[in-house]
N, C-alpha and C positions, 0 to 999 in steps of 0.2 A: 880370336873369335875377333870378327870389325866392331866398331862401333855402330851403323845402321844397323846390322841385325842383334845387337844388342836392342837398341832403339825400338825396331819394332817389336820384341820381344818385351820390354817395357810395356810399351801401347797397350798390346795384346791382353797382359799382367790387366794393367786397366780396366781394360774394356771387360776383361771377364770379372772382376772383382765389383765393378757399378752393375755387370749385369747380375750378379750374383745376392742383391741386398735390393729389398724395394722397403719404401717407407708408408708409413699408416698415419695419416692423419686424422684428431679429434673427430672433425666432419665426414668421416669416411667407411665405409664398409670395405673391406678386401675380399678377395675372392685369389686363391691358388689354384691355379689349373693345369695337370699333368699329361699331356697330351688330350687335351680336350675334357679329361674327367675332374670332378673337384676334388681336390686334395682336403683345403683346409679354407671355413671360412669364418670362424671366430678368432680373429687377431684384432687385438687391444693397439690404439696408437701407438708410433712409435717403429723402431729400426727393426724387418725380418730378413730372413735371409730364403734364396730359393737357387736353383739349379741352372745355371745357364743354357738353353736349350731345350730344357725338357720341360720347365716351370715358364708360366703368365701368368699374368696378375692382370684382375680388371676390379677398380672400385666403385664404387656406390656411393649416394648422397646419403649419410644418414640425418640429416635435418628433415624436420618437419615443412613438407613443398606445398603450396597452395596449388589448387584445380580449379579455373575459373570457367562453368560451363554455360555455352551460351544459353539466354532465355528462350523456354521452349512453350507450347500453350496444351495447356492439362485440361479434363474434364474433372467435375465437381461431383458430388453425389446427385446432384439436380441437376446431372449434363448441360452445365454452364460451362462457357472455356474463360481461363484463367491463364495470363502471361507471365509465368514464373522466370526469376533469376536468381542465381545462387553459386554459390564457388564450396570448396570440399578444402580440406585441409588433410594430409594425409602423410606417413610417413613409413617406412623400408622397415621391418622389424625381425625378419627373418631375412638372409639376404641372400640366403642356397638354395629356396622356395622362390624366393620373386626369381632368382636366377632362371633355375628349372622351368617355374610356368610360362615365361617369356620371353628363355633363351635371351635374357639380357636388356631386352628393347624395351625402353621406357615408355616411347612412346603407344606400343604395343597395350603397357599395363595400362596408362591413361585413357588409350578408348576403352578398354575393360570397363577400368572405373570408375569413364563418366555415365557408360550406361548401366551400370549395376544403379548407379546413383540416383539416375533418371527413372527405372525402373521402382524401387524402391517409392522415389517422392510420387510419383504418376499412381502408385499403390496408396501412400496414405493419403492423397488430395482428393482421390475416387473415393475413399472411406469418410470424406467430411463435405458437411456444407457448405456453402462459400462463402456463408455469414461466419463459420468459423476457421479457416482459410484465413481470413482479410481481419480477422480479431486474434486476443491475445494467444489463441489457441495453436498459431504460429511455432510459440517455443515447443509445444508438444511436439507438434511436426517433424522438427528439425528434429530433437532427441529420438525419436521414433526411427525414423532418416538411419542416421547416426549407427544405433543397434542394431540395424537390419541391414546396415551397408560390414558392418563390420564382423556380421555374422559369414559375409556372403565372402569376404576377401581374407580375412584374416588365415582359415588353413590352407587356402588354394593358391591365393598369392602371397601370404604373408607380410599384408598389407597391415599397420592398423589407421581406420580414418578417425582422425582425430577431434574432426570439428566439422558440421554441414550448417550453412548459413547461409539463410535466403535471405537473398538484398531487399527484392521489391516482388512484389504480387501484382500485379496491375493486371482489371479490367478490361474486356471490352469495350468500345463507345456502347451498342446497342444494349449492354445488360448494366453497365455503372452507374447509373440516373437512378433503377430502379433499386436495385442494390442499398445506395444512400439513402433514397425515400426508404425503403422498409428498415433499414437499423437505425434512421429515425425517428421514423412512429415506434418503434420499441422501444427507444430510447426516452419516446415523449410518455409513452404508454410507465416506464419505471418512473419518467417524473411523476406523472399525476398520481400513481400509487404513490409516493412517496409523500407530496400533498396531504390526501387524505388521510393517510396515516398520521402526519403532523397535525390536522385538524381536528381527528380523532382525537388524539393526545394532550392536545391545547385543552381542547372543552372538556374534558375529564378532569384537565390539574383546575381548568376554574370554577367545576363543579368544587371537586373536593375543597378549595380555597372560600368556594362560599359558605361551603357548609359548616368550616370551619371558624369564618367567622361571624355565623348565628349564631354559634355555638360560644364560643369568647363574651358575644355580645346578650348574650341570654346569662349566663355565669355572671357578667358582671353587672347585669339589672340586677339579677338575685343577690350579688354578694351587697350595691346600692341598696338595696330597700332594707334589706339585714343591716346594714350599719345605720343607713337614717333612722331605723325604726329604734333599734340601739341608742341614739343619739336622742330622738323625742323622749326615748324612757328615759334618759338623763335629764335632758331637759325638765322633763314634768315633775321628777323627785326633785331635779334644784330649788324650781318654783316652790313646788311642796314645801321647801323646807323652810326657805325663805320668809313665805308667808305664813308659815306656824310661827316665824321667831319673830314677827313683827305684825302682826297682822292689822294695824292703824296705819303705818307706815306703807304697809304694801300698796293697800287700799289708796295711798295718798300719790304714791307714786305713779300709779293704777291711773287716778283721775288726770296728772299733770302729762299723760301720755295721749290721753284721750283731749283734752283741751288743744294739745298741740296739733292732734290730727283735726279737729274741729275748726278752727281758726286759724288754718297754717295758711288759707289764699288772704289775698290783701280786699279784692271784692268781695268776699264771703258775707251772705248776710245770714241770719239764723233767728227765728222768731221758738222760744221758747219758755213757760213759766218758771218764773224765778221759784216755786216752790218746791222744782223737779228736784232731785237726786242727784241730777248732774252739774248744781252748782252747789252743793253741798260745801267742797274747800273754798270758796269765793268770800266765805268768812259773815260773820254779824255786822262788821263796820260798815262796811259796802250800803246793807240793809237802812242801817241808822242815821247815815249820811245822807239818806233820801227821804 
């Protein structure tokens, strides 16, 4: 056997060997066909074998993919238009079902997914008012759209909708000003209600504080009167005891206090009878010297 024939055989065997294997990456699904019929689709990442010329293999991305839907005008429950811009995160969960339903045409799958998302989003927007659509209710809208889209795509296309996000909801110019005015009015009503409740609570707090102050002052006055009464009683008892111990000294002491009070001013003039009891303690010596 000459060398050219051997070389041809080697090349043929190499081509046959390479045609007998295929590699599945971690980011891929793989489907093996035999004469157009699906033979297997549950391949793990790694090296696998096939029959040359009888089997062919197609791969599909198993990662989470993004679908950016164009902005579209939708109606709210009040028959007012809003421009909704959104995107979808999705992935293939059943590659065999995905291939059968779309014939492996990813563009067809995306068009169908886009239509499903828009239909569900239109239904959710139509069931809510304009204020709900542009407020925090948007989170519930996205969650409901995702749930409804999954129910429509999972069994039919083998697709899971991972997330639905509304990027923006724009109001047409003819209704934007009226909506903002209405929202401002609603917020003003809430603010006024909060202010009224605050003033009412403040009045209640002040009334309670005033009542407590009056009670405290009344109790303090009562306790003060009681203490003063007890002090006066002790003082009277002390004076009585002192007077009883030495009546003459006590009378003399009281007279001195009276003299001090009577003659305290430098310009005071008093005309009194010398025989008055007020001068009892001036003594007889002063009378005899006169």
